[in-house]
mmCIF file of the N, C-alpha and C atoms, coordinates in Angstrom:
data_MODEL
# 
_entry.id   MODEL 
# 
loop_
_atom_site.group_PDB 
_atom_site.id 
_atom_site.type_symbol 
_atom_site.label_atom_id 
_atom_site.label_alt_id 
_atom_site.label_comp_id 
_atom_site.label_asym_id 
_atom_site.label_entity_id 
_atom_site.label_seq_id 
_atom_site.pdbx_PDB_ins_code 
_atom_site.Cartn_x 
_atom_site.Cartn_y 
_atom_site.Cartn_z 
_atom_site.occupancy 
_atom_site.B_iso_or_equiv 
_atom_site.pdbx_formal_charge 
_atom_site.auth_seq_id 
_atom_site.auth_comp_id 
_atom_site.auth_asym_id 
_atom_site.auth_atom_id 
_atom_site.pdbx_PDB_model_num 
ATOM 1   N N  . MET A 1 1  ? 132.252 36.697  148.251 1.00 0.00 ? 1  MET A N  1 
ATOM 2   C CA . MET A 1 1  ? 131.879 38.033  147.824 1.00 0.00 ? 1  MET A CA 1 
ATOM 3   C C  . MET A 1 1  ? 133.059 38.668  147.106 1.00 0.00 ? 1  MET A C  1 
ATOM 4   N N  . GLN A 1 2  ? 132.774 39.201  145.947 1.00 0.00 ? 2  GLN A N  1 
ATOM 5   C CA . GLN A 1 2  ? 133.830 39.854  145.187 1.00 0.00 ? 2  GLN A CA 1 
ATOM 6   C C  . GLN A 1 2  ? 133.863 41.337  145.526 1.00 0.00 ? 2  GLN A C  1 
ATOM 7   N N  . PHE A 1 3  ? 135.066 41.867  145.558 1.00 0.00 ? 3  PHE A N  1 
ATOM 8   C CA . PHE A 1 3  ? 135.225 43.298  145.779 1.00 0.00 ? 3  PHE A CA 1 
ATOM 9   C C  . PHE A 1 3  ? 135.406 43.979  144.437 1.00 0.00 ? 3  PHE A C  1 
ATOM 10  N N  . LEU A 1 4  ? 134.856 45.175  144.319 1.00 0.00 ? 4  LEU A N  1 
ATOM 11  C CA . LEU A 1 4  ? 134.966 45.914  143.080 1.00 0.00 ? 4  LEU A CA 1 
ATOM 12  C C  . LEU A 1 4  ? 136.357 46.531  142.967 1.00 0.00 ? 4  LEU A C  1 
ATOM 13  N N  . THR A 1 5  ? 136.827 46.641  141.756 1.00 0.00 ? 5  THR A N  1 
ATOM 14  C CA . THR A 1 5  ? 138.100 47.320  141.562 1.00 0.00 ? 5  THR A CA 1 
ATOM 15  C C  . THR A 1 5  ? 137.883 48.817  141.751 1.00 0.00 ? 5  THR A C  1 
ATOM 16  N N  . THR A 1 6  ? 138.926 49.554  141.816 1.00 0.00 ? 6  THR A N  1 
ATOM 17  C CA . THR A 1 6  ? 138.837 50.987  142.068 1.00 0.00 ? 6  THR A CA 1 
ATOM 18  C C  . THR A 1 6  ? 138.030 51.695  140.998 1.00 0.00 ? 6  THR A C  1 
ATOM 19  N N  . THR A 1 7  ? 138.259 51.391  139.747 1.00 0.00 ? 7  THR A N  1 
ATOM 20  C CA . THR A 1 7  ? 137.531 52.038  138.657 1.00 0.00 ? 7  THR A CA 1 
ATOM 21  C C  . THR A 1 7  ? 136.049 51.699  138.727 1.00 0.00 ? 7  THR A C  1 
ATOM 22  N N  . GLU A 1 8  ? 135.730 50.451  138.981 1.00 0.00 ? 8  GLU A N  1 
ATOM 23  C CA . GLU A 1 8  ? 134.327 50.054  139.071 1.00 0.00 ? 8  GLU A CA 1 
ATOM 24  C C  . GLU A 1 8  ? 133.635 50.719  140.254 1.00 0.00 ? 8  GLU A C  1 
ATOM 25  N N  . SER A 1 9  ? 134.344 50.877  141.351 1.00 0.00 ? 9  SER A N  1 
ATOM 26  C CA . SER A 1 9  ? 133.722 51.503  142.517 1.00 0.00 ? 9  SER A CA 1 
ATOM 27  C C  . SER A 1 9  ? 133.473 52.992  142.262 1.00 0.00 ? 9  SER A C  1 
ATOM 28  N N  . TYR A 1 10 ? 134.370 53.670  141.547 1.00 0.00 ? 10 TYR A N  1 
ATOM 29  C CA . TYR A 1 10 ? 134.161 55.073  141.212 1.00 0.00 ? 10 TYR A CA 1 
ATOM 30  C C  . TYR A 1 10 ? 132.978 55.245  140.267 1.00 0.00 ? 10 TYR A C  1 
ATOM 31  N N  . ILE A 1 11 ? 132.850 54.353  139.307 1.00 0.00 ? 11 ILE A N  1 
ATOM 32  C CA . ILE A 1 11 ? 131.721 54.412  138.375 1.00 0.00 ? 11 ILE A CA 1 
ATOM 33  C C  . ILE A 1 11 ? 130.416 54.181  139.125 1.00 0.00 ? 11 ILE A C  1 
ATOM 34  N N  . SER A 1 12 ? 130.410 53.215  140.014 1.00 0.00 ? 12 SER A N  1 
ATOM 35  C CA . SER A 1 12 ? 129.219 52.934  140.816 1.00 0.00 ? 12 SER A CA 1 
ATOM 36  C C  . SER A 1 12 ? 128.865 54.132  141.687 1.00 0.00 ? 12 SER A C  1 
ATOM 37  N N  . LEU A 1 13 ? 129.856 54.754  142.288 1.00 0.00 ? 13 LEU A N  1 
ATOM 38  C CA . LEU A 1 13 ? 129.629 55.926  143.123 1.00 0.00 ? 13 LEU A CA 1 
ATOM 39  C C  . LEU A 1 13 ? 129.073 57.083  142.288 1.00 0.00 ? 13 LEU A C  1 
ATOM 40  N N  . PHE A 1 14 ? 129.619 57.296  141.115 1.00 0.00 ? 14 PHE A N  1 
ATOM 41  C CA . PHE A 1 14 ? 129.160 58.370  140.233 1.00 0.00 ? 14 PHE A CA 1 
ATOM 42  C C  . PHE A 1 14 ? 127.696 58.177  139.857 1.00 0.00 ? 14 PHE A C  1 
ATOM 43  N N  . PHE A 1 15 ? 127.313 56.978  139.447 1.00 0.00 ? 15 PHE A N  1 
ATOM 44  C CA . PHE A 1 15 ? 125.921 56.729  139.060 1.00 0.00 ? 15 PHE A CA 1 
ATOM 45  C C  . PHE A 1 15 ? 124.971 56.845  140.247 1.00 0.00 ? 15 PHE A C  1 
ATOM 46  N N  . THR A 1 16 ? 125.414 56.439  141.420 1.00 0.00 ? 16 THR A N  1 
ATOM 47  C CA . THR A 1 16 ? 124.581 56.571  142.611 1.00 0.00 ? 16 THR A CA 1 
ATOM 48  C C  . THR A 1 16 ? 124.339 58.044  142.933 1.00 0.00 ? 16 THR A C  1 
ATOM 49  N N  . LEU A 1 17 ? 125.391 58.848  142.882 1.00 0.00 ? 17 LEU A N  1 
ATOM 50  C CA . LEU A 1 17 ? 125.239 60.276  143.151 1.00 0.00 ? 17 LEU A CA 1 
ATOM 51  C C  . LEU A 1 17 ? 124.379 60.956  142.081 1.00 0.00 ? 17 LEU A C  1 
ATOM 52  N N  . ALA A 1 18 ? 124.573 60.582  140.834 1.00 0.00 ? 18 ALA A N  1 
ATOM 53  C CA . ALA A 1 18 ? 123.772 61.154  139.744 1.00 0.00 ? 18 ALA A CA 1 
ATOM 54  C C  . ALA A 1 18 ? 122.296 60.810  139.935 1.00 0.00 ? 18 ALA A C  1 
ATOM 55  N N  . LEU A 1 19 ? 121.999 59.589  140.305 1.00 0.00 ? 19 LEU A N  1 
ATOM 56  C CA . LEU A 1 19 ? 120.627 59.169  140.549 1.00 0.00 ? 19 LEU A CA 1 
ATOM 57  C C  . LEU A 1 19 ? 120.013 59.958  141.706 1.00 0.00 ? 19 LEU A C  1 
ATOM 58  N N  . MET A 1 20 ? 120.784 60.169  142.754 1.00 0.00 ? 20 MET A N  1 
ATOM 59  C CA . MET A 1 20 ? 120.287 60.927  143.901 1.00 0.00 ? 20 MET A CA 1 
ATOM 60  C C  . MET A 1 20 ? 120.000 62.386  143.519 1.00 0.00 ? 20 MET A C  1 
ATOM 61  N N  . LEU A 1 21 ? 120.840 62.990  142.694 1.00 0.00 ? 21 LEU A N  1 
ATOM 62  C CA . LEU A 1 21 ? 120.612 64.361  142.258 1.00 0.00 ? 21 LEU A CA 1 
ATOM 63  C C  . LEU A 1 21 ? 119.380 64.471  141.366 1.00 0.00 ? 21 LEU A C  1 
ATOM 64  N N  . VAL A 1 22 ? 119.175 63.499  140.504 1.00 0.00 ? 22 VAL A N  1 
ATOM 65  C CA . VAL A 1 22 ? 117.987 63.496  139.649 1.00 0.00 ? 22 VAL A CA 1 
ATOM 66  C C  . VAL A 1 22 ? 116.730 63.363  140.502 1.00 0.00 ? 22 VAL A C  1 
ATOM 67  N N  . MET A 1 23 ? 116.768 62.481  141.491 1.00 0.00 ? 23 MET A N  1 
ATOM 68  C CA . MET A 1 23 ? 115.619 62.317  142.387 1.00 0.00 ? 23 MET A CA 1 
ATOM 69  C C  . MET A 1 23 ? 115.359 63.597  143.180 1.00 0.00 ? 23 MET A C  1 
ATOM 70  N N  . LEU A 1 24 ? 116.423 64.247  143.644 1.00 0.00 ? 24 LEU A N  1 
ATOM 71  C CA . LEU A 1 24 ? 116.288 65.498  144.378 1.00 0.00 ? 24 LEU A CA 1 
ATOM 72  C C  . LEU A 1 24 ? 115.623 66.550  143.515 1.00 0.00 ? 24 LEU A C  1 
ATOM 73  N N  . TYR A 1 25 ? 116.015 66.649  142.259 1.00 0.00 ? 25 TYR A N  1 
ATOM 74  C CA . TYR A 1 25 ? 115.433 67.621  141.343 1.00 0.00 ? 25 TYR A CA 1 
ATOM 75  C C  . TYR A 1 25 ? 113.934 67.384  141.157 1.00 0.00 ? 25 TYR A C  1 
ATOM 76  N N  . PHE A 1 26 ? 113.549 66.143  140.870 1.00 0.00 ? 26 PHE A N  1 
ATOM 77  C CA . PHE A 1 26 ? 112.155 65.852  140.570 1.00 0.00 ? 26 PHE A CA 1 
ATOM 78  C C  . PHE A 1 26 ? 111.263 65.805  141.803 1.00 0.00 ? 26 PHE A C  1 
ATOM 79  N N  . MET A 1 27 ? 111.818 65.552  142.968 1.00 0.00 ? 27 MET A N  1 
ATOM 80  C CA . MET A 1 27 ? 110.994 65.437  144.165 1.00 0.00 ? 27 MET A CA 1 
ATOM 81  C C  . MET A 1 27 ? 110.935 66.725  144.991 1.00 0.00 ? 27 MET A C  1 
ATOM 82  N N  . ILE A 1 28 ? 111.927 67.598  144.867 1.00 0.00 ? 28 ILE A N  1 
ATOM 83  C CA . ILE A 1 28 ? 111.961 68.791  145.708 1.00 0.00 ? 28 ILE A CA 1 
ATOM 84  C C  . ILE A 1 28 ? 111.999 70.073  144.888 1.00 0.00 ? 28 ILE A C  1 
ATOM 85  N N  . TYR A 1 29 ? 112.990 70.247  144.069 1.00 0.00 ? 29 TYR A N  1 
ATOM 86  C CA . TYR A 1 29 ? 113.215 71.518  143.384 1.00 0.00 ? 29 TYR A CA 1 
ATOM 87  C C  . TYR A 1 29 ? 112.109 71.850  142.389 1.00 0.00 ? 29 TYR A C  1 
ATOM 88  N N  . ARG A 1 30 ? 111.765 70.918  141.538 1.00 0.00 ? 30 ARG A N  1 
ATOM 89  C CA . ARG A 1 30 ? 110.769 71.173  140.485 1.00 0.00 ? 30 ARG A CA 1 
ATOM 90  C C  . ARG A 1 30 ? 109.380 71.479  141.059 1.00 0.00 ? 30 ARG A C  1 
ATOM 91  N N  . PRO A 1 31 ? 108.859 70.694  142.017 1.00 0.00 ? 31 PRO A N  1 
ATOM 92  C CA . PRO A 1 31 ? 107.551 71.034  142.580 1.00 0.00 ? 31 PRO A CA 1 
ATOM 93  C C  . PRO A 1 31 ? 107.549 72.379  143.309 1.00 0.00 ? 31 PRO A C  1 
ATOM 94  N N  . GLN A 1 32 ? 108.671 72.723  143.958 1.00 0.00 ? 32 GLN A N  1 
ATOM 95  C CA . GLN A 1 32 ? 108.749 73.996  144.661 1.00 0.00 ? 32 GLN A CA 1 
ATOM 96  C C  . GLN A 1 32 ? 108.683 75.156  143.674 1.00 0.00 ? 32 GLN A C  1 
ATOM 97  N N  . LYS A 1 33 ? 109.390 75.067  142.572 1.00 0.00 ? 33 LYS A N  1 
ATOM 98  C CA . LYS A 1 33 ? 109.344 76.128  141.559 1.00 0.00 ? 33 LYS A CA 1 
ATOM 99  C C  . LYS A 1 33 ? 107.955 76.231  140.936 1.00 0.00 ? 33 LYS A C  1 
ATOM 100 N N  . LYS A 1 34 ? 107.302 75.110  140.734 1.00 0.00 ? 34 LYS A N  1 
ATOM 101 C CA . LYS A 1 34 ? 105.951 75.111  140.173 1.00 0.00 ? 34 LYS A CA 1 
ATOM 102 C C  . LYS A 1 34 ? 104.986 75.825  141.123 1.00 0.00 ? 34 LYS A C  1 
ATOM 103 N N  . GLN A 1 35 ? 105.113 75.561  142.422 1.00 0.00 ? 35 GLN A N  1 
ATOM 104 C CA . GLN A 1 35 ? 104.262 76.203  143.417 1.00 0.00 ? 35 GLN A CA 1 
ATOM 105 C C  . GLN A 1 35 ? 104.557 77.698  143.492 1.00 0.00 ? 35 GLN A C  1 
ATOM 106 N N  . GLU A 1 36 ? 105.830 78.087  143.397 1.00 0.00 ? 36 GLU A N  1 
ATOM 107 C CA . GLU A 1 36 ? 106.185 79.508  143.418 1.00 0.00 ? 36 GLU A CA 1 
ATOM 108 C C  . GLU A 1 36 ? 105.577 80.252  142.228 1.00 0.00 ? 36 GLU A C  1 
ATOM 109 N N  . LYS A 1 37 ? 105.588 79.636  141.047 1.00 0.00 ? 37 LYS A N  1 
ATOM 110 C CA . LYS A 1 37 ? 104.979 80.262  139.875 1.00 0.00 ? 37 LYS A CA 1 
ATOM 111 C C  . LYS A 1 37 ? 103.472 80.414  140.073 1.00 0.00 ? 37 LYS A C  1 
ATOM 112 N N  . LYS A 1 38 ? 102.837 79.405  140.632 1.00 0.00 ? 38 LYS A N  1 
ATOM 113 C CA . LYS A 1 38 ? 101.396 79.446  140.883 1.00 0.00 ? 38 LYS A CA 1 
ATOM 114 C C  . LYS A 1 38 ? 101.061 80.554  141.883 1.00 0.00 ? 38 LYS A C  1 
ATOM 115 N N  . ASP A 1 39 ? 101.846 80.678  142.958 1.00 0.00 ? 39 ASP A N  1 
ATOM 116 C CA . ASP A 1 39 ? 101.624 81.713  143.964 1.00 0.00 ? 39 ASP A CA 1 
ATOM 117 C C  . ASP A 1 39 ? 101.827 83.113  143.382 1.00 0.00 ? 39 ASP A C  1 
ATOM 118 N N  . ALA A 1 40 ? 102.875 83.277  142.565 1.00 0.00 ? 40 ALA A N  1 
ATOM 119 C CA . ALA A 1 40 ? 103.144 84.579  141.952 1.00 0.00 ? 40 ALA A CA 1 
ATOM 120 C C  . ALA A 1 40 ? 102.016 84.980  141.007 1.00 0.00 ? 40 ALA A C  1 
ATOM 121 N N  . ALA A 1 41 ? 101.477 84.023  140.252 1.00 0.00 ? 41 ALA A N  1 
ATOM 122 C CA . ALA A 1 41 ? 100.366 84.309  139.351 1.00 0.00 ? 41 ALA A CA 1 
ATOM 123 C C  . ALA A 1 41 ? 99.121  84.714  140.139 1.00 0.00 ? 41 ALA A C  1 
ATOM 124 N N  . MET A 1 42 ? 98.886  84.059  141.268 1.00 0.00 ? 42 MET A N  1 
ATOM 125 C CA . MET A 1 42 ? 97.733  84.390  142.101 1.00 0.00 ? 42 MET A CA 1 
ATOM 126 C C  . MET A 1 42 ? 97.891  85.799  142.678 1.00 0.00 ? 42 MET A C  1 
ATOM 127 N N  . ARG A 1 43 ? 99.089  86.131  143.169 1.00 0.00 ? 43 ARG A N  1 
ATOM 128 C CA . ARG A 1 43 ? 99.320  87.460  143.741 1.00 0.00 ? 43 ARG A CA 1 
ATOM 129 C C  . ARG A 1 43 ? 99.184  88.563  142.693 1.00 0.00 ? 43 ARG A C  1 
ATOM 130 N N  . SER A 1 44 ? 99.658  88.310  141.488 1.00 0.00 ? 44 SER A N  1 
ATOM 131 C CA . SER A 1 44 ? 99.595  89.344  140.454 1.00 0.00 ? 44 SER A CA 1 
ATOM 132 C C  . SER A 1 44 ? 98.176  89.540  139.932 1.00 0.00 ? 44 SER A C  1 
ATOM 133 N N  . SER A 1 45 ? 97.303  88.557  140.144 1.00 0.00 ? 45 SER A N  1 
ATOM 134 C CA . SER A 1 45 ? 95.929  88.687  139.656 1.00 0.00 ? 45 SER A CA 1 
ATOM 135 C C  . SER A 1 45 ? 94.993  89.336  140.680 1.00 0.00 ? 45 SER A C  1 
ATOM 136 N N  . LEU A 1 46 ? 95.487  89.634  141.884 1.00 0.00 ? 46 LEU A N  1 
ATOM 137 C CA . LEU A 1 46 ? 94.640  90.272  142.898 1.00 0.00 ? 46 LEU A CA 1 
ATOM 138 C C  . LEU A 1 46 ? 94.277  91.683  142.472 1.00 0.00 ? 46 LEU A C  1 
ATOM 139 N N  . GLU A 1 47 ? 93.045  92.059  142.742 1.00 0.00 ? 47 GLU A N  1 
ATOM 140 C CA . GLU A 1 47 ? 92.566  93.396  142.428 1.00 0.00 ? 47 GLU A CA 1 
ATOM 141 C C  . GLU A 1 47 ? 91.893  93.981  143.658 1.00 0.00 ? 47 GLU A C  1 
ATOM 142 N N  . ILE A 1 48 ? 91.614  95.264  143.589 1.00 0.00 ? 48 ILE A N  1 
ATOM 143 C CA . ILE A 1 48 ? 90.941  95.935  144.693 1.00 0.00 ? 48 ILE A CA 1 
ATOM 144 C C  . ILE A 1 48 ? 89.562  95.300  144.877 1.00 0.00 ? 48 ILE A C  1 
ATOM 145 N N  . GLY A 1 49 ? 89.241  94.989  146.120 1.00 0.00 ? 49 GLY A N  1 
ATOM 146 C CA . GLY A 1 49 ? 87.940  94.408  146.432 1.00 0.00 ? 49 GLY A CA 1 
ATOM 147 C C  . GLY A 1 49 ? 87.919  92.893  146.454 1.00 0.00 ? 49 GLY A C  1 
ATOM 148 N N  . ASP A 1 50 ? 88.994  92.227  146.029 1.00 0.00 ? 50 ASP A N  1 
ATOM 149 C CA . ASP A 1 50 ? 89.034  90.762  146.080 1.00 0.00 ? 50 ASP A CA 1 
ATOM 150 C C  . ASP A 1 50 ? 89.104  90.298  147.527 1.00 0.00 ? 50 ASP A C  1 
ATOM 151 N N  . GLN A 1 51 ? 88.381  89.239  147.835 1.00 0.00 ? 51 GLN A N  1 
ATOM 152 C CA . GLN A 1 51 ? 88.408  88.689  149.179 1.00 0.00 ? 51 GLN A CA 1 
ATOM 153 C C  . GLN A 1 51 ? 89.637  87.805  149.326 1.00 0.00 ? 51 GLN A C  1 
ATOM 154 N N  . VAL A 1 52 ? 90.378  88.011  150.415 1.00 0.00 ? 52 VAL A N  1 
ATOM 155 C CA . VAL A 1 52 ? 91.573  87.220  150.684 1.00 0.00 ? 52 VAL A CA 1 
ATOM 156 C C  . VAL A 1 52 ? 91.466  86.616  152.075 1.00 0.00 ? 52 VAL A C  1 
ATOM 157 N N  . THR A 1 53 ? 92.084  85.462  152.265 1.00 0.00 ? 53 THR A N  1 
ATOM 158 C CA . THR A 1 53 ? 92.143  84.811  153.563 1.00 0.00 ? 53 THR A CA 1 
ATOM 159 C C  . THR A 1 53 ? 93.602  84.548  153.888 1.00 0.00 ? 53 THR A C  1 
ATOM 160 N N  . THR A 1 54 ? 94.054  84.985  155.058 1.00 0.00 ? 54 THR A N  1 
ATOM 161 C CA . THR A 1 54 ? 95.443  84.784  155.448 1.00 0.00 ? 54 THR A CA 1 
ATOM 162 C C  . THR A 1 54 ? 95.646  83.355  155.932 1.00 0.00 ? 54 THR A C  1 
ATOM 163 N N  . ILE A 1 55 ? 96.891  82.996  156.161 1.00 0.00 ? 55 ILE A N  1 
ATOM 164 C CA . ILE A 1 55 ? 97.194  81.656  156.674 1.00 0.00 ? 55 ILE A CA 1 
ATOM 165 C C  . ILE A 1 55 ? 96.521  81.431  158.030 1.00 0.00 ? 55 ILE A C  1 
ATOM 166 N N  . GLY A 1 56 ? 96.418  82.502  158.815 1.00 0.00 ? 56 GLY A N  1 
ATOM 167 C CA . GLY A 1 56 ? 95.789  82.414  160.135 1.00 0.00 ? 56 GLY A CA 1 
ATOM 168 C C  . GLY A 1 56 ? 94.275  82.372  160.100 1.00 0.00 ? 56 GLY A C  1 
ATOM 169 N N  . GLY A 1 57 ? 93.676  82.530  158.914 1.00 0.00 ? 57 GLY A N  1 
ATOM 170 C CA . GLY A 1 57 ? 92.233  82.443  158.780 1.00 0.00 ? 57 GLY A CA 1 
ATOM 171 C C  . GLY A 1 57 ? 91.508  83.775  158.821 1.00 0.00 ? 57 GLY A C  1 
ATOM 172 N N  . VAL A 1 58 ? 92.255  84.875  158.858 1.00 0.00 ? 58 VAL A N  1 
ATOM 173 C CA . VAL A 1 58 ? 91.628  86.197  158.869 1.00 0.00 ? 58 VAL A CA 1 
ATOM 174 C C  . VAL A 1 58 ? 91.170  86.526  157.449 1.00 0.00 ? 58 VAL A C  1 
ATOM 175 N N  . ILE A 1 59 ? 89.921  86.973  157.335 1.00 0.00 ? 59 ILE A N  1 
ATOM 176 C CA . ILE A 1 59 ? 89.342  87.278  156.024 1.00 0.00 ? 59 ILE A CA 1 
ATOM 177 C C  . ILE A 1 59 ? 89.304  88.787  155.848 1.00 0.00 ? 59 ILE A C  1 
ATOM 178 N N  . GLY A 1 60 ? 89.687  89.261  154.664 1.00 0.00 ? 60 GLY A N  1 
ATOM 179 C CA . GLY A 1 60 ? 89.671  90.689  154.393 1.00 0.00 ? 60 GLY A CA 1 
ATOM 180 C C  . GLY A 1 60 ? 89.470  90.943  152.916 1.00 0.00 ? 60 GLY A C  1 
ATOM 181 N N  . ARG A 1 61 ? 89.467  92.213  152.539 1.00 0.00 ? 61 ARG A N  1 
ATOM 182 C CA . ARG A 1 61 ? 89.336  92.610  151.141 1.00 0.00 ? 61 ARG A CA 1 
ATOM 183 C C  . ARG A 1 61 ? 90.585  93.382  150.742 1.00 0.00 ? 61 ARG A C  1 
ATOM 184 N N  . GLY A 1 62 ? 90.984  93.225  149.474 1.00 0.00 ? 62 GLY A N  1 
ATOM 185 C CA . GLY A 1 62 ? 92.190  93.885  148.993 1.00 0.00 ? 62 GLY A CA 1 
ATOM 186 C C  . GLY A 1 62 ? 91.976  95.371  148.784 1.00 0.00 ? 62 GLY A C  1 
ATOM 187 N N  . ARG A 1 63 ? 92.991  96.170  149.109 1.00 0.00 ? 63 ARG A N  1 
ATOM 188 C CA . ARG A 1 63 ? 92.960  97.609  148.870 1.00 0.00 ? 63 ARG A CA 1 
ATOM 189 C C  . ARG A 1 63 ? 94.392  98.081  148.671 1.00 0.00 ? 63 ARG A C  1 
ATOM 190 N N  . TYR A 1 64 ? 94.549  99.262  148.096 1.00 0.00 ? 64 TYR A N  1 
ATOM 191 C CA . TYR A 1 64 ? 95.881  99.816  147.866 1.00 0.00 ? 64 TYR A CA 1 
ATOM 192 C C  . TYR A 1 64 ? 96.310  100.655 149.057 1.00 0.00 ? 64 TYR A C  1 
ATOM 193 N N  . GLN A 1 65 ? 97.563  100.507 149.409 1.00 0.00 ? 65 GLN A N  1 
ATOM 194 C CA . GLN A 1 65 ? 98.168  101.359 150.421 1.00 0.00 ? 65 GLN A CA 1 
ATOM 195 C C  . GLN A 1 65 ? 99.463  101.859 149.805 1.00 0.00 ? 65 GLN A C  1 
ATOM 196 N N  . GLY A 1 66 ? 99.483  103.102 149.397 1.00 0.00 ? 66 GLY A N  1 
ATOM 197 C CA . GLY A 1 66 ? 100.633 103.615 148.661 1.00 0.00 ? 66 GLY A CA 1 
ATOM 198 C C  . GLY A 1 66 ? 100.621 103.014 147.265 1.00 0.00 ? 66 GLY A C  1 
ATOM 199 N N  . ARG A 1 67 ? 101.707 102.384 146.882 1.00 0.00 ? 67 ARG A N  1 
ATOM 200 C CA . ARG A 1 67 ? 101.795 101.757 145.561 1.00 0.00 ? 67 ARG A CA 1 
ATOM 201 C C  . ARG A 1 67 ? 101.523 100.262 145.602 1.00 0.00 ? 67 ARG A C  1 
ATOM 202 N N  . HIS A 1 68 ? 101.309 99.681  146.784 1.00 0.00 ? 68 HIS A N  1 
ATOM 203 C CA . HIS A 1 68 ? 101.214 98.233  146.927 1.00 0.00 ? 68 HIS A CA 1 
ATOM 204 C C  . HIS A 1 68 ? 99.801  97.794  147.281 1.00 0.00 ? 68 HIS A C  1 
ATOM 205 N N  . LEU A 1 69 ? 99.370  96.705  146.690 1.00 0.00 ? 69 LEU A N  1 
ATOM 206 C CA . LEU A 1 69 ? 98.071  96.115  147.029 1.00 0.00 ? 69 LEU A CA 1 
ATOM 207 C C  . LEU A 1 69 ? 98.254  95.321  148.306 1.00 0.00 ? 69 LEU A C  1 
ATOM 208 N N  . CYS A 1 70 ? 97.422  95.574  149.287 1.00 0.00 ? 70 CYS A N  1 
ATOM 209 C CA . CYS A 1 70 ? 97.507  94.834  150.546 1.00 0.00 ? 70 CYS A CA 1 
ATOM 210 C C  . CYS A 1 70 ? 96.097  94.473  150.985 1.00 0.00 ? 70 CYS A C  1 
ATOM 211 N N  . ALA A 1 71 ? 96.012  93.583  151.926 1.00 0.00 ? 71 ALA A N  1 
ATOM 212 C CA . ALA A 1 71 ? 94.704  93.180  152.452 1.00 0.00 ? 71 ALA A CA 1 
ATOM 213 C C  . ALA A 1 71 ? 94.315  94.129  153.566 1.00 0.00 ? 71 ALA A C  1 
ATOM 214 N N  . GLY A 1 72 ? 93.130  94.635  153.499 1.00 0.00 ? 72 GLY A N  1 
ATOM 215 C CA . GLY A 1 72 ? 92.628  95.543  154.536 1.00 0.00 ? 72 GLY A CA 1 
ATOM 216 C C  . GLY A 1 72 ? 91.175  95.248  154.803 1.00 0.00 ? 72 GLY A C  1 
ATOM 217 N N  . ASP A 1 73 ? 90.531  96.080  155.595 1.00 0.00 ? 73 ASP A N  1 
ATOM 218 C CA . ASP A 1 73 ? 89.117  95.903  155.923 1.00 0.00 ? 73 ASP A CA 1 
ATOM 219 C C  . ASP A 1 73 ? 88.880  94.504  156.506 1.00 0.00 ? 73 ASP A C  1 
ATOM 220 N N  . TRP A 1 74 ? 89.581  94.211  157.583 1.00 0.00 ? 74 TRP A N  1 
ATOM 221 C CA . TRP A 1 74 ? 89.508  92.874  158.217 1.00 0.00 ? 74 TRP A CA 1 
ATOM 222 C C  . TRP A 1 74 ? 88.159  92.629  158.845 1.00 0.00 ? 74 TRP A C  1 
ATOM 223 N N  . ARG A 1 75 ? 87.794  91.385  158.899 1.00 0.00 ? 75 ARG A N  1 
ATOM 224 C CA . ARG A 1 75 ? 86.542  90.972  159.547 1.00 0.00 ? 75 ARG A CA 1 
ATOM 225 C C  . ARG A 1 75 ? 86.844  90.050  160.687 1.00 0.00 ? 75 ARG A C  1 
# 
């Protein structure tokens, strides 16, 4: 088995780390940002009277409370 010289080992380490960062970007960061944009678009499109369902399964209709749209009229 041959051992790599110092320069070759640093180059190998650099490419390994670069590959890991690229994989991290495409597998975690990019899909998360895409989902955040989708969620923000959904929230901004809510109007008074729209039916909403919470994570817990509670169903309600949108209404304004002060300046903010919130879910009210729970069932």
